C-alpha positions as CSV (number, residue, x, y, z in Angstrom):
1,M,0.1,-0.1,-0.1
2,K,1.2,3.3,-1.0
3,T,2.0,6.0,1.8
4,R,1.4,9.6,0.8
5,S,4.9,11.2,1.9
6,R,4.4,14.2,4.1
7,S,5.7,17.9,3.0
8,K,8.1,18.9,5.6
9,Q,7.2,22.4,6.8
10,P,9.6,25.0,6.5
11,K,11.5,25.7,10.2
12,R,10.3,28.9,11.7
13,H,12.9,31.3,12.5
14,R,12.9,34.2,15.0
15,Q,13.5,37.5,13.4
16,T,16.4,39.5,14.7
17,G,17.3,42.8,14.5
18,P,15.9,46.3,15.4
19,A,12.5,45.6,14.2
20,R,11.7,43.1,16.6
21,S,12.8,45.2,19.5
22,A,9.7,45.5,22.0
23,A,9.5,49.6,22.0
24,G,8.0,50.9,25.1
25,A,8.5,47.4,26.8
26,I,10.6,45.9,29.5
27,Y,11.3,42.6,30.4
28,G,12.5,40.1,33.0
29,V,11.2,39.3,36.5
30,H,13.1,42.2,38.7
31,A,12.5,45.0,36.4
32,V,9.2,44.3,35.6
33,L,8.1,43.9,39.1
34,A,10.0,46.7,40.5
35,A,8.0,48.8,37.3
36,L,4.7,47.7,38.4
37,A,5.6,48.9,42.3
38,N,6.4,52.3,40.9
39,P,3.4,54.6,40.8
40,A,5.6,57.1,38.5
41,R,5.2,54.5,35.8
42,D,2.7,54.8,32.9
43,N,2.3,51.1,32.3
44,G,0.3,49.6,29.6
45,R,-0.4,45.5,29.2
46,L,1.6,42.9,31.5
47,L,2.1,40.0,29.3
48,I,2.9,36.9,31.4
49,T,3.2,33.2,31.0
50,R,1.2,30.6,33.0
51,N,4.6,29.3,34.6
52,A,5.4,33.0,35.5
53,M,2.2,33.8,36.6
54,D,2.2,30.3,39.1
55,R,5.6,31.2,40.3
56,H,5.1,35.0,41.2
57,G,1.2,34.6,42.4
58,P,-0.8,37.7,42.9
59,L,1.1,40.5,41.3
60,A,0.8,43.4,44.0
61,F,1.3,46.8,42.3
62,A,0.4,50.5,42.7
63,N,-1.2,50.8,39.4
64,P,-3.3,47.8,37.9
65,V,-2.9,47.2,34.5
66,P,-4.2,44.8,32.3
67,V,-2.9,41.0,32.4
68,E,-2.3,39.1,29.5
69,I,-1.7,35.4,30.1
70,V,0.4,34.2,26.8
71,P,2.7,31.4,25.5
72,P,6.3,32.0,26.0
73,R,6.6,31.9,22.1
74,Q,4.5,35.5,22.0
75,I,7.1,37.1,24.4
76,N,10.3,35.3,22.3
77,D,8.9,36.9,19.2
78,M,8.7,40.3,20.3
79,L,12.2,40.8,21.8
80,P,15.9,39.8,20.4
81,D,17.1,36.2,20.4
82,D,19.3,36.9,23.7
83,A,16.8,38.2,25.7
84,V,16.2,36.3,28.9
85,H,12.5,37.6,29.7
86,Q,11.5,35.2,32.6
87,G,7.8,35.1,31.1
88,L,7.3,38.7,32.0
89,L,7.0,41.5,29.3
90,L,5.3,45.0,30.5
91,E,4.2,47.5,28.1
92,T,5.4,51.1,29.7
93,A,6.7,54.4,28.6
94,P,10.1,55.7,29.6
95,L,10.5,57.2,32.9
96,P,10.4,61.1,33.2
97,E,14.2,62.2,32.9
98,P,14.9,65.4,35.3
99,G,16.7,68.0,34.4
100,I,20.4,68.5,36.3
101,E,18.9,71.4,38.3
102,E,15.9,69.4,39.6
103,V,18.6,66.8,41.1
104,A,19.1,67.2,44.7
105,H,22.8,68.1,45.2
106,D,23.3,66.5,48.0
107,G,24.9,62.6,48.9
108,L,26.2,60.5,46.3
109,M,25.9,60.3,42.6
110,I,27.4,59.2,39.7
111,V,28.5,61.0,36.4
112,L,29.2,59.0,33.0
113,D,31.4,60.6,30.3
114,Q,30.0,58.7,27.1
115,V,29.2,55.2,28.6
116,S,27.3,54.0,25.6
117,D,27.1,50.2,26.5
118,P,23.6,49.7,28.0
119,H,24.5,46.6,29.8
120,N,27.2,48.7,31.6
121,V,24.8,51.5,32.2
122,G,22.5,49.2,33.6
123,A,25.0,47.6,36.2
124,I,26.2,51.0,37.4
125,L,22.3,51.8,37.9
126,R,22.3,48.7,39.8
127,S,25.3,49.3,42.1
128,A,24.1,53.2,42.7
129,A,20.7,51.6,44.2
130,A,22.6,49.5,46.3
131,F,25.3,52.1,47.6
132,V,22.5,54.7,47.7
133,A,23.8,56.9,45.2
134,H,20.5,58.9,44.1
135,A,21.3,60.0,40.4
136,V,23.2,58.5,37.4
137,I,24.2,61.7,34.9
138,S,25.1,61.0,31.4
139,T,25.5,62.8,28.0
140,A,22.7,63.4,26.0
141,R,25.0,61.7,23.2
142,H,26.9,58.5,23.0
143,S,24.9,57.3,25.9
144,P,21.9,54.6,25.9
145,P,18.1,55.1,26.2
146,Q,15.9,54.1,28.3
147,S,15.8,50.7,26.6
148,A,14.4,47.1,27.6
149,V,17.9,46.2,27.7
150,L,19.3,48.6,29.7
151,A,15.9,48.0,32.2
152,K,16.9,44.3,32.4
153,A,20.6,45.2,33.5
154,A,19.5,47.4,36.0
155,S,17.4,45.1,37.6
156,G,14.8,47.3,38.7
157,A,17.2,50.0,40.0
158,L,15.6,52.2,37.2
159,E,12.9,52.8,39.6
160,H,15.0,54.2,42.2
161,V,17.7,56.2,40.9
162,C,17.2,59.1,39.0
163,L,18.6,58.9,35.4
164,V,19.7,62.5,33.8
165,R,21.1,63.4,30.5
166,V,23.0,66.4,29.9
167,G,23.8,68.1,26.5
168,N,27.3,69.6,27.9
169,L,28.9,67.5,30.3
170,A,31.4,70.1,31.2
171,R,28.8,72.4,31.9
172,A,27.2,70.1,34.0
173,L,30.3,69.5,36.2
174,D,30.4,73.2,36.7
175,Q,27.0,73.6,37.7
176,L,27.8,70.5,40.3
177,A,30.8,72.0,41.6
178,D,28.6,75.6,42.3
179,A,26.5,73.7,44.1
180,G,29.2,72.5,46.6
181,V,29.6,69.2,45.2
182,T,33.2,67.6,44.7
183,T,33.6,66.3,41.6
184,A,36.1,63.2,41.4
185,G,37.7,61.5,38.1
186,L,38.3,58.2,38.3
187,D,41.6,57.9,36.8
188,S,44.5,55.1,37.3
189,G,47.2,57.6,37.0
190,A,45.5,60.2,39.8
191,A,48.0,61.2,42.5
192,V,45.2,60.8,44.8
193,S,43.2,57.5,46.0
194,I,40.0,57.3,46.5
195,E,40.2,56.6,50.1
196,Q,41.2,60.0,50.8
197,I,38.2,61.8,48.9
198,A,35.8,59.0,50.0
199,T,34.3,61.0,53.1
200,A,33.6,64.0,50.8
201,R,29.4,64.9,50.7
202,P,27.9,65.6,48.4
203,L,30.4,63.6,45.8
204,A,30.0,62.9,42.4
205,L,31.9,60.1,41.2
206,V,33.2,60.6,37.5
207,L,33.7,57.9,35.0
208,G,34.9,57.6,31.2
209,A,34.3,55.0,28.8
210,E,36.1,51.8,28.2
211,G,39.3,52.6,26.3
212,Q,38.9,56.0,26.0
213,G,38.3,57.0,29.8
214,L,37.8,60.6,30.6
215,R,38.0,63.1,28.0
216,R,40.4,65.8,28.1
217,L,37.9,68.5,29.1
218,T,35.9,66.4,31.5
219,K,39.3,65.8,33.4
220,E,40.0,69.6,33.5
221,R,36.2,70.1,35.2
222,C,36.7,67.8,37.8
223,Q,38.0,69.2,41.1
224,V,40.1,66.1,42.0
225,L,41.3,63.1,40.0
226,T,41.5,60.0,41.9
227,R,42.3,56.6,41.7
228,I,41.4,52.7,42.8
229,D,44.1,50.8,43.9
230,A,44.3,47.5,42.8
231,P,47.5,44.7,44.1
232,G,46.9,43.2,40.7
233,E,48.4,43.1,37.3
234,M,45.5,44.5,35.7
235,P,45.9,48.2,34.7
236,S,42.3,48.8,34.3
237,L,38.8,47.8,35.3
238,N,35.3,47.3,33.2
239,V,33.8,50.6,33.9
240,S,30.7,49.1,35.5
241,N,33.4,47.2,38.1
242,A,34.9,50.4,38.6
243,A,31.6,52.4,39.6
244,A,30.8,49.3,42.0
245,I,34.4,49.2,43.8
246,A,34.6,53.2,43.9
247,L,30.8,53.3,45.4
248,Y,31.8,50.4,47.8
249,A,35.1,52.5,48.9
250,V,33.2,55.8,49.6
251,S,30.3,53.9,51.2
252,R,32.8,52.0,53.6
253,S,35.0,55.1,54.5
254,N,31.6,57.2,55.3
255,N,30.2,54.7,57.3
256,A,33.5,54.1,59.1
257,T,33.5,58.1,60.1
258,I,29.9,58.0,61.2
259,Q,31.1,55.2,63.5
260,E,33.7,57.1,64.9
């Protein structure tokens, strides 16, 4: 008896590239749950898989949103291939970004000189939240927007740390200095160690992009250049690692001074 051969269905490939980016969306457990709990967010739909809904139970958040339980493939098809969404995608507008004159000029903050990788900026936001730095200031050009990738890397820190973009970084550093903020640029060749300036408050730690480091004009506008002392042979650090170490150093020194 003859059997009818089945024609093979073409394998379905996920698209790649910018066309598949979920514009106005963030994904991942920590980023999404933090955004849902933030009353300042203008949220739309929450797409969630059945497994994610079962894992996280009733989702408590400040502003209720429409919830759609969807198969994982539906979220997959909205995101790049390397996106780890953990079964959640939230449609949301970017958070408002205050001007530098609206940011509190006290405590601790981070300034980034043309750091363009969203993974690095997201990791720096996460460290800033951990060490109670209230703002991350970056250049309007050569810095990433509030994208889904940045929000995922920040792991919810976007909801707790102000992201500020300025058109002219040198002028912004002058404004901070005029407001009484000590602007300290991280430079491996600096004569002053970070422990020597760690207790200064208010304090802005200024970091440059990998490879290039701080630009000449940025260095000139910093009130002091400071270094992180490392005993090993590696001459430089990834900018997000440098930010985390610097934040830890100034936080530890400040706590020690308060306890004394």
